[in-house]
C-alpha positions, -999 to +999 in steps of 0.1 A: +310-274+017+329-306+019+351-318-009+330-349-015+299-328-022+318-306-046+331-336-065+296-350-066+282-318-081+310-315-107+307-352-117+269-348-120+275-317-142+299-335-165+275-365-168+245-342-176+266-323-201+277-355-218+241-368-220+228-335-234+256-333-260+252-370-269+214-365-275+220-331-292+196-314-268+198-276-262+215-270-229+192-254-202+219-229-192+207-197-176+223-164-186+256-155-169+239-128-148+216-155-134+245-178-125+262-150-107+231-140-088+225-177-078+261-180-066+259-148-045 
């Protein structure tokens, strides 16, 4: 994975997190086990 793609993903994540927190929406975060399975 190139560094540009990684930066894009992180930036997108921060922007989404900011929007969700600004609008007081529940975060659609899967359980930790789901994140680990998706990363593997």
